[in-house]
NUKOLZA-372331 format. One line per field, with one value per residue (C-alpha): residue number from 0; residue in one letter; x, y, z. Coordinates in pm, 1 decimal. Layout:
BEGIN
n (NUM; ...)
res (A; ...)
px (X; ...)
py (Y; ...)
pz (Z; ...)
//
This chain:
BEGIN
n (0; 1; 2; 3; 4; 5; 6; 7; 8; 9; 10; 11; 12; 13; 14; 15; 16; 17; 18; 19; 20; 21; 22; 23; 24; 25; 26; 27; 28; 29; 30; 31; 32; 33; 34; 35; 36; 37; 38; 39; 40; 41; 42; 43; 44; 45; 46; 47; 48; 49; 50; 51; 52; 53; 54; 55; 56; 57; 58; 59; 60; 61; 62; 63; 64; 65; 66; 67; 68; 69; 70; 71; 72; 73; 74; 75; 76; 77; 78; 79; 80; 81; 82; 83; 84; 85; 86; 87; 88; 89; 90; 91; 92; 93; 94; 95; 96; 97; 98; 99; 100; 101; 102; 103; 104; 105; 106; 107; 108; 109; 110; 111; 112; 113; 114; 115; 116; 117; 118; 119; 120; 121; 122; 123; 124; 125; 126; 127; 128; 129; 130; 131; 132; 133; 134; 135; 136; 137; 138; 139; 140; 141; 142; 143; 144; 145; 146; 147; 148; 149; 150; 151; 152; 153; 154; 155; 156; 157; 158; 159; 160; 161; 162; 163; 164; 165; 166; 167; 168; 169; 170; 171; 172; 173; 174; 175; 176; 177; 178; 179; 180; 181; 182; 183; 184; 185; 186; 187; 188; 189; 190; 191; 192; 193; 194; 195; 196; 197; 198; 199; 200; 201; 202; 203; 204; 205; 206; 207; 208; 209; 210; 211; 212; 213; 214; 215; 216; 217; 218; 219; 220; 221; 222; 223; 224; 225; 226; 227; 228; 229; 230; 231; 232; 233; 234; 235; 236; 237; 238; 239; 240; 241; 242; 243; 244; 245; 246; 247; 248; 249; 250; 251; 252; 253; 254; 255; 256; 257; 258; 259; 260; 261; 262; 263; 264; 265; 266; 267; 268; 269; 270; 271; 272; 273; 274; 275; 276; 277; 278; 279; 280; 281; 282; 283; 284; 285; 286; 287; 288; 289; 290; 291; 292; 293; 294; 295; 296; 297; 298; 299; 300; 301; 302; 303; 304; 305; 306; 307; 308; 309; 310; 311; 312; 313; 314; 315; 316; 317; 318; 319; 320; 321; 322; 323; 324; 325; 326; 327; 328; 329; 330; 331; 332; 333; 334; 335; 336; 337; 338; 339; 340; 341; 342; 343; 344; 345; 346; 347; 348; 349; 350)
res (M; T; T; F; Q; I; A; L; A; L; V; G; V; L; V; L; A; G; V; V; V; H; G; A; W; Q; A; R; R; S; E; I; K; R; V; A; D; E; P; A; V; L; P; A; A; Q; E; P; S; F; D; A; P; A; A; S; E; R; A; D; G; A; A; S; A; P; R; I; E; P; T; L; M; P; Q; R; R; A; S; A; R; V; D; A; L; I; D; A; I; A; T; L; T; L; D; S; P; A; S; G; D; T; A; I; A; H; L; P; P; S; R; R; A; G; S; K; P; F; L; I; E; G; L; N; A; E; T; G; E; W; E; A; P; V; A; G; Q; R; Y; G; E; F; Q; A; G; L; L; L; A; N; R; G; G; A; L; N; E; I; E; Y; S; E; F; V; Q; K; V; Q; T; F; A; D; A; L; G; A; L; P; D; F; P; D; M; L; D; V; V; G; R; A; R; E; L; D; A; F; A; G; Q; H; D; A; Q; L; A; L; R; L; V; S; R; G; A; A; W; S; P; G; Y; V; Q; Q; H; A; A; R; H; G; F; V; A; G; G; L; A; G; R; L; A; L; P; G; R; E; E; G; A; P; P; V; L; S; L; Q; F; D; A; Q; A; A; L; A; D; D; P; N; Q; S; A; L; R; E; I; T; L; A; F; D; V; P; Q; S; A; A; A; E; T; P; F; A; T; W; C; S; R; G; Q; A; L; A; Q; A; L; D; A; A; L; Y; D; D; S; G; Q; P; F; Q; A; S; A; F; A; A; I; E; Q; E; L; E; R; L; Y; T; A; L; A; E; R; D; L; A; A; G; S; G; A; A; R; R; L; F; S)
px (-1797.5; -1741.2; -1520.4; -1829.8; -1981.2; -1663.7; -1651.6; -1997.8; -1912.6; -1626.3; -1820.9; -2086.6; -1822.7; -1682.8; -2031.1; -2104.0; -1767.9; -1830.2; -2173.1; -2025.1; -1746.3; -2031.0; -2226.1; -1947.0; -1850.0; -2203.5; -2231.6; -1920.3; -2050.1; -2385.1; -2205.5; -2188.9; -1879.4; -1988.1; -1798.1; -1799.2; -1595.2; -1298.1; -990.5; -803.2; -515.9; -555.8; -268.5; -137.6; -332.8; -41.5; -140.6; 75.9; 150.6; 42.2; 397.0; 475.8; 267.1; 145.3; 308.4; 86.3; 370.8; 701.1; 1036.3; 1066.9; 753.9; 523.8; 179.4; 171.8; -28.9; -328.4; -231.6; -462.8; -444.3; -357.9; -647.9; -556.0; -672.8; -905.6; -832.3; -1111.9; -1243.5; -1303.2; -1669.0; -1789.0; -1743.9; -1850.5; -1618.1; -1630.4; -1450.1; -1777.0; -2040.8; -2285.1; -2267.8; -2526.2; -2430.9; -2675.6; -2616.4; -2731.4; -2784.9; -2685.3; -2552.9; -2793.1; -2760.4; -2682.4; -2998.4; -3212.4; -3028.5; -3055.2; -3438.6; -3502.7; -3274.7; -3454.0; -3582.5; -3416.8; -3101.4; -3124.8; -3236.4; -3353.0; -3042.4; -2787.3; -2713.0; -2636.9; -2456.9; -2531.7; -2254.3; -2227.0; -1938.6; -1863.1; -1833.8; -1595.2; -1353.3; -1409.9; -1434.3; -1701.0; -1885.2; -2218.0; -2437.6; -2377.6; -2596.1; -2469.8; -2266.7; -2333.3; -2288.3; -2265.6; -2301.3; -2430.6; -2347.7; -2521.2; -2325.4; -2512.1; -2330.7; -2277.0; -2256.7; -2241.3; -2277.0; -2647.0; -2532.4; -2501.6; -2721.2; -3010.2; -3246.0; -3527.4; -3276.7; -3133.2; -3476.3; -3554.0; -3236.7; -3303.9; -3654.5; -3530.2; -3247.1; -3480.9; -3719.4; -3420.8; -3292.6; -3648.5; -3656.7; -3319.4; -3398.6; -3110.0; -3061.6; -2968.5; -2742.0; -2775.4; -2545.9; -2679.8; -2853.4; -2724.3; -2373.7; -2430.3; -2571.1; -2303.7; -2024.7; -2228.0; -2225.5; -1851.9; -1775.6; -1987.1; -1806.4; -1477.9; -1593.6; -1756.1; -1400.6; -1222.4; -1437.5; -1347.4; -1475.1; -1278.2; -1432.4; -1304.0; -1552.4; -1454.4; -1639.0; -1620.2; -1421.4; -1604.8; -1828.0; -2059.0; -1980.7; -2241.3; -2234.4; -2062.4; -1784.7; -1724.3; -1729.6; -1483.8; -1216.7; -1286.5; -1248.9; -895.8; -804.8; -951.6; -1297.0; -1597.1; -1961.2; -2098.5; -2412.0; -2606.1; -2701.7; -2445.9; -2171.0; -1838.6; -1593.8; -1245.1; -1222.9; -967.0; -763.6; -1014.8; -1324.6; -1644.4; -1462.4; -1570.7; -1419.5; -1097.6; -1253.1; -1600.3; -1684.8; -2031.1; -2246.1; -2615.6; -2820.4; -3099.1; -2850.7; -2744.5; -3103.4; -3219.2; -3377.8; -3094.3; -2796.5; -2579.6; -2793.3; -2762.6; -2521.6; -2312.8; -2100.9; -1982.6; -1861.8; -1723.4; -1437.9; -1482.0; -1266.5; -1401.7; -1096.8; -1198.0; -1311.6; -988.3; -669.4; -355.0; -153.4; -375.0; -251.3; -598.6; -500.1; -232.1; -458.4; -725.4; -484.5; -349.3; -691.4; -842.5; -572.7; -563.9; -943.3; -954.4; -681.7; -866.7; -1202.1; -1069.7; -1218.6; -1130.4; -1080.4; -1286.6; -1339.8; -1673.5; -1733.9; -1700.7; -1333.1; -1076.8; -869.1; -480.8; -211.0; -48.4; -342.8; -260.2; 42.6; -157.3; -435.7; -182.6; -48.7; -404.6; -456.4; -153.0; -272.9; -606.0; -463.0; -260.6; -561.4; -755.0; -473.6; -428.4; -795.1; -760.2; -974.1; -721.2; -881.4; -977.7; -1011.3; -1332.9; -1426.1; -1358.9; -1568.1; -1850.1; -1837.2; -1794.4; -2091.5)
py (-6522.2; -6844.1; -6885.4; -6930.5; -6591.5; -6410.4; -6562.7; -6448.7; -6100.7; -6075.5; -6195.3; -5929.8; -5661.9; -5779.8; -5768.7; -5425.9; -5308.1; -5462.4; -5278.7; -4951.5; -4997.1; -5102.4; -4796.5; -4550.8; -4717.6; -4695.1; -4323.5; -4246.5; -4397.6; -4201.2; -3866.3; -3655.0; -3440.8; -3110.4; -2780.7; -2656.1; -2977.8; -2884.7; -2812.1; -2479.9; -2672.8; -2984.8; -3235.5; -3404.0; -3181.7; -3243.5; -3466.3; -3800.5; -4040.4; -4387.6; -4503.8; -4446.9; -4387.5; -4046.8; -3846.2; -3644.8; -3441.7; -3257.5; -3402.4; -3149.4; -3299.8; -2980.5; -3022.8; -2950.1; -2641.4; -2726.4; -2734.6; -2524.6; -2649.4; -2366.3; -2229.6; -2276.3; -1988.3; -2170.6; -2144.7; -2099.7; -2420.8; -2442.6; -2490.1; -2828.9; -2862.6; -3093.3; -3385.3; -3627.8; -3887.7; -3910.2; -3737.6; -3812.2; -3496.9; -3360.1; -3042.9; -2755.2; -2577.9; -2217.1; -2015.4; -1701.0; -1617.9; -1621.7; -1408.3; -1550.0; -1386.5; -1582.0; -1907.2; -1837.5; -1789.4; -2119.9; -2342.9; -2648.8; -2590.0; -2920.1; -3019.9; -3377.3; -3690.2; -3927.0; -3953.5; -3818.3; -3432.7; -3267.4; -2962.3; -2695.4; -2483.2; -2216.6; -2122.2; -1760.8; -1566.4; -1326.1; -1541.8; -1881.0; -2059.5; -2294.0; -2166.0; -2180.8; -1909.4; -1574.8; -1273.7; -1007.3; -1246.0; -1398.6; -1769.9; -1927.4; -2281.1; -2483.4; -2831.5; -3054.5; -3311.3; -3587.4; -3766.4; -4137.6; -4284.2; -4195.0; -4386.0; -4421.5; -4651.0; -4640.2; -4417.2; -4618.1; -4572.7; -4401.9; -4135.5; -4081.5; -4036.5; -3772.0; -3588.4; -3590.8; -3444.2; -3160.4; -3075.4; -3073.6; -2819.9; -2599.2; -2609.2; -2535.2; -2214.8; -2099.6; -2217.6; -2454.3; -2789.3; -3065.4; -3362.7; -3638.8; -3943.3; -4299.2; -4436.5; -4778.0; -4650.3; -4417.2; -4683.2; -4925.6; -4647.4; -4587.1; -4958.1; -4991.5; -4679.8; -4774.1; -5107.5; -4922.7; -4694.8; -4967.8; -5145.0; -4828.9; -4668.7; -4646.9; -4474.5; -4511.8; -4482.3; -4491.1; -4535.5; -4349.7; -4519.8; -4355.6; -4547.5; -4392.3; -4090.4; -3993.7; -3654.5; -3373.1; -3250.6; -2933.1; -3111.0; -3296.3; -2982.7; -2809.4; -3078.3; -3112.7; -2724.5; -2758.5; -2976.5; -2757.1; -2898.1; -2659.7; -2707.8; -2895.2; -2850.7; -3107.7; -3155.1; -3376.6; -3331.2; -3152.1; -3099.5; -3052.6; -2809.2; -2866.8; -2594.0; -2536.3; -2311.1; -2516.9; -2842.6; -3158.5; -3168.0; -3367.8; -3536.0; -3550.6; -3612.1; -3749.7; -3824.9; -3870.5; -3589.1; -3608.3; -3535.0; -3216.2; -3112.5; -3163.5; -2875.5; -2886.8; -3043.3; -3000.7; -3268.5; -3512.7; -3809.6; -3929.6; -4246.9; -4283.6; -4060.8; -4148.4; -3991.0; -4060.3; -4008.3; -4040.1; -4144.5; -4041.7; -3697.7; -3574.0; -3537.4; -3722.4; -3404.3; -3302.6; -3611.8; -3720.1; -4053.5; -3925.2; -3652.2; -3927.4; -4129.2; -3829.1; -3672.4; -4004.0; -4082.6; -3712.8; -3707.7; -4055.4; -3944.0; -3610.7; -3770.2; -4091.5; -4295.5; -4648.1; -4682.4; -4941.8; -5000.8; -4980.6; -5359.0; -5322.0; -5462.4; -5283.6; -5086.2; -5183.6; -4943.2; -5216.5; -5222.4; -4868.5; -4981.2; -5237.5; -4969.2; -4728.3; -4968.7; -5038.8; -4660.3; -4621.4; -4876.9; -4716.3; -4378.6; -4511.5; -4687.9; -4374.6; -4149.9; -4392.4; -4365.1; -3975.4; -3987.2; -3872.4; -3863.2; -3499.4; -3422.1; -3262.4; -3563.3; -3802.2; -3580.7; -3596.0; -3953.2; -4064.0; -3848.3)
pz (5417.3; 5236.4; 4939.2; 4726.7; 4840.0; 4759.4; 4415.1; 4354.9; 4480.9; 4246.8; 3949.9; 4041.3; 4025.7; 3707.9; 3552.4; 3668.9; 3553.4; 3210.1; 3215.8; 3291.7; 3012.5; 2750.8; 2850.8; 2808.9; 2469.8; 2346.9; 2474.0; 2286.6; 1980.5; 2005.8; 2040.2; 1726.0; 1649.7; 1571.0; 1448.8; 1819.8; 1919.8; 1695.7; 1891.2; 1832.2; 1667.3; 1499.2; 1531.2; 1208.6; 967.9; 715.9; 425.8; 473.9; 223.5; 188.0; 176.4; 527.4; 855.1; 926.6; 1207.3; 1449.8; 1591.7; 1453.3; 1538.8; 1829.3; 1976.2; 1903.2; 1763.2; 1374.2; 1275.8; 1028.1; 683.2; 452.8; 94.1; -148.9; -373.9; -755.0; -973.5; -1229.9; -1598.9; -1826.4; -1982.6; -2358.6; -2452.9; -2585.7; -2955.1; -3232.8; -3259.3; -3562.8; -3324.6; -3084.7; -3278.3; -3565.6; -3766.3; -3984.9; -4230.2; -4291.5; -4628.7; -4667.2; -4987.9; -4805.1; -4449.4; -4154.8; -3861.4; -3512.4; -3387.0; -3625.0; -3539.4; -3166.2; -3203.6; -3379.6; -3179.5; -3044.8; -2692.8; -2578.0; -2760.6; -2634.8; -2842.1; -2574.1; -2331.3; -2592.9; -2612.7; -2936.4; -3026.3; -3301.2; -3432.1; -3703.3; -3920.7; -3852.5; -4170.9; -4026.2; -3844.5; -4027.5; -3700.0; -3584.0; -3274.9; -3092.5; -3250.8; -3117.2; -3167.0; -3392.4; -3592.6; -3931.9; -4043.0; -4380.9; -4258.8; -3976.3; -3838.8; -3564.0; -3373.1; -3190.5; -2919.2; -3019.5; -2670.8; -2306.8; -1975.6; -2073.9; -2353.0; -2740.9; -2961.6; -3086.6; -3381.5; -3190.0; -3060.8; -3399.3; -3551.3; -3279.2; -3353.3; -3726.4; -3665.4; -3426.0; -3666.0; -3966.7; -3798.5; -3722.3; -4074.4; -4214.6; -4010.8; -4154.9; -4504.6; -4496.8; -4668.3; -4418.5; -4503.3; -4248.8; -4229.4; -4280.5; -3970.6; -3988.4; -4023.3; -3724.8; -3494.0; -3593.9; -3491.0; -3182.7; -3068.0; -3139.9; -2947.9; -2659.9; -2626.4; -2611.0; -2347.1; -2137.9; -2141.6; -2041.5; -1788.8; -1419.5; -1102.6; -778.3; -439.3; -83.4; 205.1; 525.6; 826.3; 1176.0; 1438.6; 1712.0; 1741.4; 1442.6; 1269.2; 1202.0; 831.2; 942.1; 1113.8; 798.4; 594.7; 826.3; 790.2; 412.5; 370.3; 509.9; 223.3; -54.3; -87.6; -155.0; -164.2; -462.6; -673.0; -478.2; -106.1; 59.9; -191.0; -168.0; -460.0; -498.9; -806.6; -1073.6; -1263.6; -1530.9; -1464.7; -1500.7; -1532.0; -1346.0; -1002.7; -951.3; -654.3; -482.4; -130.2; -54.4; 226.6; 315.1; 152.1; 415.0; 685.1; 486.4; 428.7; 793.8; 984.2; 1223.6; 1033.9; 1342.9; 1507.4; 1210.5; 1261.2; 981.4; 1028.0; 673.5; 373.6; 34.9; -144.1; -525.9; -827.7; -1192.5; -1396.0; -1755.8; -1635.2; -1473.8; -1669.1; -1555.7; -1534.9; -1240.7; -1054.9; -938.6; -834.0; -597.1; -472.2; -407.7; -200.1; 6.4; 81.1; 166.7; 418.2; 559.4; 602.0; 772.1; 1018.2; 1087.1; 1127.6; 1302.3; 1022.7; 875.2; 504.8; 297.2; -74.8; -238.4; -176.4; 194.6; 230.2; 441.6; 218.6; 235.2; 129.7; -67.3; -311.4; -434.3; -643.7; -841.3; -886.7; -1023.2; -1271.9; -1396.3; -1410.6; -1641.9; -1892.9; -1886.9; -1954.5; -2232.3; -2412.1; -2390.1; -2518.7; -2822.6; -2908.3; -2894.6; -2590.0; -2321.7; -1975.7; -1912.6; -2270.1; -2384.8; -2584.4; -2310.5; -2080.4; -2300.0; -2380.4; -2024.4; -1904.4)
//
């Protein structure tokens, strides 16, 4: 055999080996990790910090046992209240107290004016407290508060007119005399509040992209449950609950809704999920930023995923210090406006 023939044979062997390796890599990428693929003991389930590399074993070399996040007993959340800071308030004066049953029977079927919700409260004749009408109670006065702005924009003249019409109908049914604030003043306040909100809104997102095999929805849910996530209200959405019952989640974990709704979700392939944090909705006392960081790295490690920001750039651990500084300034600005993150007013404004 000539030297040329030997060289050709070697090239053929190398090409064949490359084809085999590429085929194995493609096969691995086409696999779907399912719940059944989960090992009995997961290494490195402990949540690491972004400040240091995560360790997959204890100092003695033994594999770490899975860490199950403790479940916090939720506290009851206070109901939404009319707030002069963020609402245009109309007062309804009565000649004599009205029953809560009558008020409930004549409440507007939809308490929205365009994209802006409004609240109706009564002044309880017994307790002297403002509250949503309750059957069996009597009320000496009513008030209606229309939200001035939300993430849909500032209140406009058409929405305000719709509000006036609905509240006027309610007042007529009770025999009450309504007093509405001036439309131009209301719209001016709404624009100013909307400008402030637009400059102080923030939603952070981490994209977790698979490095190898895809995941089934059940596989993602199993790992997320280890870190306190529960099923959300929508398909393809998991939530990390806060301490207040009924409050917005501290974090949300989202993936393709079609995969979650498939006839056989175990056959669906996910290559990316998103871990999101809505800044104005979560109180700083809940440490949502630190939770976002730790859960993001823990899930990335467990799922063998790379971290990216919402613009598609690789997420560097060094960026978190700068983000935290910006968040502190944002929290301060919101608090100075009496709109502290996680407060009832902030949650309504940034909705």
